[in-house]
Every structure is written in structure tokens, then in C-alpha cells.
N, C-alpha and C positions, 0 to 999 in steps of 0.2 A: 569330823571328816567330811560329812555331808555339807556342813557350812563352808568348809574350805573349798570343796568342789563348786559350790554355788558362787562363791566369790570369784573363783577363776573363770567360771562361765560368764559372769557379769563383766569381768575385765576383758575377756575376749570380745564380747558383744560391743563394749565401749570402743575397743581398738578398731573393730570392724566398722562401726559408725563413723569414727574419725577418718578412716580410709575412704569411706563412701563420700563424706563431706569434702575431703581433699580432692577426690576425683571429680565431684560435682563442680567445685570451684574451677578446676582446671578446664573441664568441659565448657563451663560458662564463659571463661576467658577466651577459649578457642572459638566458641560460637560467636561471641561479640566481635572477635578479630575477623572471622569469616564474613560476618554481616557487614562489617566496615569495608572489607575487600569487595564484597558483592556490590555495595552502593557505589564505590569508586569505579569499579569496572562497568557498572550499568551506566554511569554518567559518561564515561568515555565511549561506550558502545552507542549510546543515544546520540552523542555529538557526531559520531561518524556516519550515522544513518540519517542525519538531518536533511541532506539533499534528497534522498529518496522519500522522506516524509513529506516534503513539499510536493513532489510529484504524486504521491499517494493521496494527499489531500485534494489536489486539483482534480485528479481522475475520479475519485469517489464522489466529490461534490457534483461533478458534471454527470456522473452515472446515475445518481439518485434524484436528480432534478427532472422536472417534466411530469411527475405524477400528480394526482389530485391533491390540492393543498391540505385537505383533511387527513390525508394518508402519508404525508411527507415524513413525519417523525416516526410513524410505524415502519415505513420502508427503511429509514436510517437505522432503526433499532434491529430490524431483521438482518440488514447487511452487517451491522456490528456483531450480532451473534454469529453470523456466518464467518466473519473475520476471526473471531475468537476460536471457532471450531477449526478453521484453517491453521491457526497457530498451534492448537492442541495437536494437530497432525504433524505440522512442520517441525516443531521443536524436538520431539523424540526422534523423528526421521533424520533431522540434521545431525543430532548427536550420534546416532547409529552409523550414518554415512561417514561422518568424520572419523569414527573409530575403525570401521571395517572397510569402507570403500571411499577413502578420501579423494581418489582420482576421479570419482563420478560427480563431484560437486559442480565443477565447471561445465561439463557437458549438459547436466540437468538444467543449470541456470541458462545455458545457451538455448536449450529447447523452449524454456519459458520465455526467453527474450524473443525468439522467433515467433512464438504464438502471439505475444503482445504486439509485435510489429504487424503481424497478419491482421489482427483485430483493428489496428489503427488504419491500415490501408483499406480494409473492408468498410470501415465506417466512412472514410472519405469518398470511396466509390459509391456507396449507398446514398450518401448525401448529394453527390453530384447527379446521380440518376433521378432522385426526387426533384431536384431543381430543374432538370431537363424536362421531366414530365409536366411540372407546373408551367414551364415556358411554352410547351406545345399545346397545352390545354387553354392557354390564355386567349380570350376572344380578341379579334383585331380592334374592335371598338370597346372602350372601357365601360363596362356595365356597372351597375350598382353592386357593391360588395354584398355577397350573401353570407349570412352567418353559418359557421361550420356546424354540422349536425353534432349534437352531444353524443359522446360515447356511451354505449350501454354499460350496465354494471359488469356484465361478463367481459366486455372489452377492456374496461378499466382494471379489472382483476388480472386479466391476461397481461396487460401492460405492466402492472405492478410486479407480477411474478417474473416477467422478462427482465425488468430493471434490476430486481434483487439478484437473479441468477447471474446476469452479466457483471454486476458489481462484485459479487463474491468470487466469480471466476477471475476477474482482473486482480482483485485483492490477493488471491492466492499467490500469483506470480510476484507482486510487489512485496508481500509478506515474506516470500522465500528469499528475496534479495536482502531484505532487512535482517532476517534471521542469519543469513550467510555472512553479512557484514559484521553483525554482532558476534557471531561465532569466531570470526577471524581475530577479533580483539582479545578473546579469552582462550585462544587455541592452546596456549601453553599452561593453562591453569588445570587443577584437578577437575574431574568430570562433574562432581557434585556442584562445584562453583560455576562451571559452564552452564549446567542445567538451571541453576538459580538465576544467573544473569539473563539467560535467554527467556525464562519465564517472566521475570520482571519487565524486561524490554517489550515482550509480546503484549502484556496487559497494559503497560504505560502507553505504547504506541496506539493501540486500539482505542483507549479512552480519549487520548488527545485528538487523534484524527477524526473520530466520529462525533466527539463533542463539538469540534469546530464545524464539521459538516452539518450537524443539526442546527447550529447557530446560523450558518449561511443559508440553508433552505428556509429558515423561518425569519429572515431579515425583514420581509414585508410586514410580519406581525409586530416586529420591534418598531418599525416605522409608524405603523398605525397607532400603537400604544403611545408613542411619543407625541404624535399629532393630537391625541385626545387630551393631552395635558394643557394646563393653563398658560404656562410660560411661553413667550414668543420664541425664545431660543430653542426650547424642546420641540415646538411645532416645526420650526424651520429645519432642525436636524432630522426630524421624522420625515418631512417632505423630501429632503435631500436623499435619505436612505431609500425611500420608495422610488424616486427617480433613478437612482443609481443601481438598484437591484437587477432590472432587466439587462443592463449593460454588464454587470458583474457576472450574471449567468452566461451571457454570450461569451465573455472573456474566458470563463472557466471551461466552456465547451472547447474553445480553441486551445487553451493551455492544457486541458486534459488530453486532447488528441496528440498534441506535441509531446506531452509527457510519455505517451506510449512509445514513441520513437526514441526519445531520450533514454528512457529506462531500458527498453528492449535492445536498442543499439549499443548501449554501454555494456550490457550483458554479453552481447555477441562479440563486440570488439575485444573484451577481456579474454575470450577464448580463441582469438585470431592473432597469433603473434606476428604474422606478416603485416598486420595493420597496427597493432598496439605498439610494437617496438619502434617503427618509423615515426609514429605519432609522438611517443615519448622523446625521441631524439629531436624532433622538430620543436617540441615545447622547451626542451633544454636549450636549444639554439636561440630561442627568443628571449633569453635572459637579459640581454643588453639592448633590446629593441625599445623604441619609444612606446609608451602605453603597453609594456610587456604583460602586465597583469590582465589587461582587457583581452589581448590576443590569446593568452594562455587559458582564459576562461571560455572564449568564443570558439576557438578551433576544435577542442574535443567535442563540444556540443554539436557543431556542424558535422563532424565526422560521424558521431553517433546517430544523428538524424539521417544522414545520407545512407549509412550502412543499414539502419533499421528500415528505411523506405525501400531500399533495393531488396533486402531479404523478405520483407513483408509482401512486396509485390510478387516475388518469385513464389512464395508459399501460396498466395492467393491464386496465382495462375495454375499451379499444380492442383489445388483444391477444385477450381472450376473445371479443369480438364478431367479429373476423376469423376466429378458429378456428371459431366456431359457424357463420358463413356458409360457410366452406369445407366443414364437415361436412355442411351442408344440400345444397351443390352436389354433393358426392361421393355422398350418398344419392340425389339426383335422377337421377344418371347410373347 
């Protein structure tokens, strides 16, 4: 009797183990299928964010340039960590907003776009003021150029912190757009797959962008290393890289500023149907034009830059007015 009961118990355990094995196989198949789906959706999402990635790259390369050469990689690493932290905040926030407040996505992106355009206008105005100051200080007779005084360690540290903060702040808005675009590609998928795709896109984008930024800011080292080699071709290439690097940095500065208006303007236009719909109609009407592809590429960018410049100028005017009123109030007290 006891032996029969033991055999029945062993049989039950065997059947249970068979059920567990079957469920494990089914779960493994489902996990593999989900992983394949996540990889496919990640590829699609990354392709759709490629345009913003170019702007992100130009902006961040320009933002982190200008610090001491020994600290360039440290600054890039600090900004990359800040970018990852931005995405750690943005991915759950985007998922929660898409579930509970889907109507808030466009207004929030528009606010980010307005801030980005404001920063672009402020940067241009600041650069113009600096140029004006240099012009007024110039002596009528050209004197011998005096070497610029070296920055103190405290000043260098302050510049570095300012660069890092500015780059992380700008990255937050660009990351928000990237996450929003990626979320739009997987909006109809289960929540777990949305989260997986957004997490993969966030890590992949950060690694690619800041890996290339690190390479750009250390191009002079690459040039010097090539010039130290014996081959004439390597030395020639190294010399070319060293000569091209200052021009590349100036170009990135211009492209980075333009990207502020392109990205910010596109976010603003997306929330302005009175501009977006006529623009779409105009693009559709250009289908039969000569060089239609070029026109359909140029026109949206021109509209985005124009809207971004106007909104950024308006925001800067309001900020200056508020600061002036506060200054007057402080003086009165």
C-alpha cells in the first residue's frame, strides 16, 4: 500500500515536471519571438530617429568643444552619463504619459522646442555682443598681438561645469524628441515591448552619439599619432586632419546652432496645425515640380528655422523683460 502511494507520488511529480518543461519551452519560444520583435522594432525606431541623431551629434560635439584638451574626454563622459540619466527619466515618463496623458505629449515637446530655439537665439545674440565688444576695443593702429592670459584652474573648472550643464540640458530636449519618435513607432505594441524598445534605443543612441563626439574632439590626437608614423601617406593624412580640425569645429558650431532651430522649429510646427497643414499641402503640390525632391527637403527646413527663430526671439524678449522688471524692483527696494 505504501509502495503504491509512493509510485503514485513519483508519477505525479514526473507529470508536474513534464508540465513545467512544456511551459518553459513555450515561454522560451515566446521570449525569443518577443526578442525578435524588439530587435525589428528597434531597427525601425532607430531609422526614424536618424534625422534627429544628426542634429544631436552636431549639437553635442559643438557644446563640449572649447574645454582644455586634457579634459575633453572627461567632459564627454560626464555629458554621456547625464544623457543616460536623462533617458532614465524620459523613458518611464514617456510610457506613463502615453498611457495616462497622451494629449500632453505634443504640448510638452513644443515647450522643449521653444526652449531650444530660445537657447539658439540667446547664443547668437551673445556671440554678436562679444564681436561688437572686440570691435570697439580694437586700437585704431594695429599693435602687436598680446597673448591671452591663461585661465585659472577655478575658471577652467567653472567653464567645464557650464559646458556639461548646457550640453545635458540640450540633450534632454533632443532625447525627449528621440524617445517620442521611437514611442510613436511602437505605440500599438504591448507595454513591455514598448519599454524594451525605448530602453534599447536610449542606450544605443547614447553610445553612438557620444562615441562619435569623443572621436571628433580628439581628432587632433589622431592627426598627431598619424604624423608620428614612418609612412608618407600616414603623415600626409595626419597633417590633413590637423589642418581640417579647426574648420570642422567651426562648422560644427554653425551646424549645432542651426540644429537648435531645426529641431526646435520642427517640434513647434508639429503642434501648430495652421502652419503644418498648409506646409503639407504645399509639399504635396510640389510632386510634379522639377527637382521636387530638393524643394520638398529644403522648404520644411526653412519653415522650421523661421518659426524657431521667431519663437526663440519672442521668448528671449520676454525673458529679458522679466529680468529688467525684477532688476527695477530690486533697485526700488
